[in-house]
C-alpha positions, 0 to 999 in steps of 0.5 A: 904727842908729836909735833909736825911741820906742815906746808899748807899749799895752794895746790898740795899740802905736805906734812913732815916730822923729825924722828930720831934725828932724821926728817921724814916726809909723812905719806898717806895710806897709799904711800903718797906724800902730796895731799891735794888741798881740795875739799869736796862736800859729798851728798852723803854728808861726808867731807872728802879731802885730798885725792877723793876730793880732787876726783870729784872736782870734775863731777861736782865743781859747785861743791868742791873747793880748791885753791882756797889759799889764794882767797884766805884772809882777803876782804870781800871787796878785794880784787882777789875775791872778785877774780875768785868769784869769776874763776871758781865754780863754787859759790862765794858770798859776803859774811860777817866782818867783810869776810867771804864765805863758801856755800856748799850743800846749803851750808856756809863755811869760812875760808879758814874752815875749808883750810882746816879740813885739809889740815885735819887730814894732814894731821891724821896722815901724820898720826897714822904714820907716826903711830901717836897723836899729833897736837902741835904744828909749825905751819908755813905761809908765803913770805908776802902774806899780810897780817890778815892772811897769817891770822886766818891761817892760825885760825885754820890750825886751831879749828883743825885741833892743832896748837900752832907753835909758829907761822914761818915763811915758806922760803925761810923754811926752805933755806933752813932745810938746805943750809942747816949743818953747813958752816960755809958763809953763803948768800942765797936767793930762794925762788919759790914758785908754787901753785898759787903764790910766788915769793923771792927771798934773799938770805945770808947764811953765816954759820948758825945765822939765817938772816933774811935780807929782803923779801917780795912776792905776789900772792895771786901768781902760780901754776894755777894761772898756767892751768887756766891759760891752757884750759882757755886754749882748749876751750877756744879749740873746742869752740872753733871745732864744735861751735860750743864754748865749754866755759859756759858750763862750770862742770865742763870747764873744770874737766878741761882745767884738770886736763890742763894740769896733766898737759902742763906736767907732761910737757915738762918731761916731753916735747909734745902731748896729745889728749882726747876727751870723750863726751865733753858736750852734746850736740844737736840730736844728742850726739857727743862732742869730743875734744882732740887737743894737742900741744907742744912745749913751745906752745906751752912756753908761749902761754907761760912766758908772761906769767914767768916774767912777772916773777922776775919783776918780783925778784927785781923788787927784792933785789932793790930792797936789799940793794944787791945785784943779781951777781951777789948770790952764791946759790939759787934755790928752787922751791915749788912745783911750778919750778919743774917747768923747763922754761922756769929753770932756764929763765932763773939761770939767765936772770941770776947767772947761776945754775939753780939748785933743786937737790931737795924735792921742791914740793917737799922742801918747805915742809922739811924746813917746817918740821926742823923748826917744829922740832927745834921749838919742842927741844927748846921747851923741853930744855926749859922744863928740866934743870940746867946741867952740862950735857955729856959728850956721849949725849950730844945730838948727831947731825941727821939726814932727811930720810924715809920712815920704814917702808918708804923709798930710799931713792926719794930721799936726800942726804941734806944734814940737819941739826937737832937743836935747830932754831933760836932759843927765843923765849916768850915775848912777855919775858925776854927779847931775842938777841939778833946777830945784826945791827941793833937798829934792825930789831927794836925801837922803843919810844919815850912817853911824852905829852904834846910839846913843841920844838925840834925834840917834840914828837908829832901826835896824831889827833884822831876822832872820837868813837861813839859810846855804843862802840865803846860799850861793845868793845868793853866786853871784847877780849884784849888782843895780847892781854896778859902783857904788863903795861909799858911803864911810864917815865913819870912813874916812881923808880924802884929803890931796890938795886937792880941785881936784887929786884924780883924777877918780874921787875927785871929788864928783859934778857936777850937769850937767843944764843945762850945756853939754858944755864945762862938764862937768868943772867941779864946784861946790865949794859944792854938793858936799862931798868923798867921805864927807862927805855921809854924815857931816854930813847927818841921815838924815831931813832933805832939806836939803843940807849947804850949807843946814844950820846950821853945826855945832860943828866937830871937828878932822876937820870943820874940815879937811874944810871947808877942802877944801870951800872950796878954790877950783876953777879952771875952764878959761879959755875965750875968749868966743864971739861965737855966741848962746847955745845953745837950752835943753834941756828938763829932765824932773822926774818923781816916784815913783808909789808909796811904797817901804817896808821891813818892820820888826818886827811886820809894819809898814812903814818908809817909805824913799821917799815917794810923789810924791818927785822922781826921781832920788833916793836914801834910806838906812836903817840896819839892825842884826843881831838875833843873835850872829855873824849874817853875813846880813840880809834886808830885805823891800821893797814898794811902797804906802801901807798901814802894814801891810807885807802890804797893799802890793805885795811887790817882793822881798828885799834879801839882805845877806851876808858881814857881819862876825861880831859880837855882835848889834847891833854890826854896822850896815849902811847900805842905800842905795835909789836910784830912777833916771830910769826910776823903777826901783830899785837897792840898795847896802849898806855896813858903817857901821863898816868902810866895806866894801860888803856883798853886796846883791842885790835879788830882784824877784818873778817877774822873770827873771834874766840867763840866763833873759832870754838864753834868751827872747831866743834863742827870740824871735829864732828865732820865725817872726813874721808 
């Protein structure tokens, strides 16, 4: 079964795959490599996806769904949903858990279900082009997507029958497509202006390391907004001429919107365009009313300028976070269909002071990067499944190029080289911790377990209200988010008497093997990782300095005994030196969190758990204490954003801690560990800091379907007649 990369776009979706060392953008049956992200529910019961659905947008707008990516992962009460209800012709209604639903042909669909139809069609395209089944994918999202939007995209992939190996940011994927196979050290800016979203991501490329310095974005800004502005101009012209406003009729206005997109594209290649639409409306006596509309490029640029200038406010935000001037970048990469507009290219050059680069098709480069990442993850899994052995030089992977499948047009390809082993050897979070090529404080923070205390060394514990017994009973049957992970050891627990080198594998500290060959995976570094339970006991909760870099504390008998274990040498297996040259470098992706992760404290204020722009994967911990006697349940409300007031941020959901020890208030302290993985998605774990017992922690994301609902949606998707 094949693995692919999918750019699930607002306007168009692209699917790509690595085959025999070359990256291929996969076409449909007619050779088209862009799949419109449009779904239409036909009266016959068929579900039309792509070009057939786009054609029905003007005929049946109430049952044709487009630009759904702008709304996915949004809560019903959000400003984006409110704007979507005003803008789109199809019906939206509130569903369970504050999630929006689409109503078409009398049926209700979640937003991930609509995206799943597009992904299923992309999957079918890939299977036809490759001649084999496709069951795994790397899917891209805007860098500025929050936790809800990423989780909803994962749900869409599962509903479409795909195992989503990873969610990767679109600008990072584009950088991977451009930078792979190059040894030069560069600092690049990705200007990603698509159909519905905008991102600016700043990266350092150094050999095999792709490190994101900062990212910023607007998930409701794109080419769709310019289409709407042109359609508004058409409506005003028609109203002046015929005294009829096309905006009063959804079908008529959708026809103008489709025409506006063509006008925008034509004016990107010429200075003037003229359009005549027949039978736009009917006047007195049944006479037809036609629209004769002309526009120049200058007029288009007047409409586009406010939107384009908003993108540079986002760019400036990213530069401020990175603390870099615009002159610090060697290359500016254009990504997204909206970058084809001449005004955009001119303004990018003016802002950054450099001619932007679009050598790889801006509408395909993200899918190419996703395919590279997908191939890398597959190769990593394959290497782990076979015994480690030196690879003969004759079998070394070559540096392939982005190329067409048989029958594709060679003129549409690019000679950008890409490596076959393409990303970090990051093992499962349950077993290892990736080693990143930057300062340790950017990657991981652990917190010591502590009871309430006083003095400068004490950590402030948040007093949170109790939860009703009914809620606790309901949650007792809910699945644990991140179940299967061993609880964080307590510092008060007994230390193992076994030497570290002879401990069973499950008891050993995690091994950073992001840059190690497969043969070195089982060799931990004793200076970098203390034995189980010590990281929590010896590192201050607010510091980001690892244990080895901290001043040596006054040793207690326990700590002295532990230090002896840390210094116990570990003997690596003896291997005969191989005469083979060193293996090719494996690129390492170092991304960042786009938003701060916060929890609510007393008075509706925020306690920041993970800062914006923190390197991922990372983990942070917070201690919470019970606020009433005999309390057995604690609720922790979680949000994303930068406002000090909790309600002004994007509410994600609640972490429910149940089955706690019944004790006087303040006597039970729970350490909650928040982990952000390589896909920038959140997992939560909780431990009673006194007993070391793991508490039941369930993260309930707003509007995100549970496992049972996902299975039901997947069954409905699989039986739908797709065309």
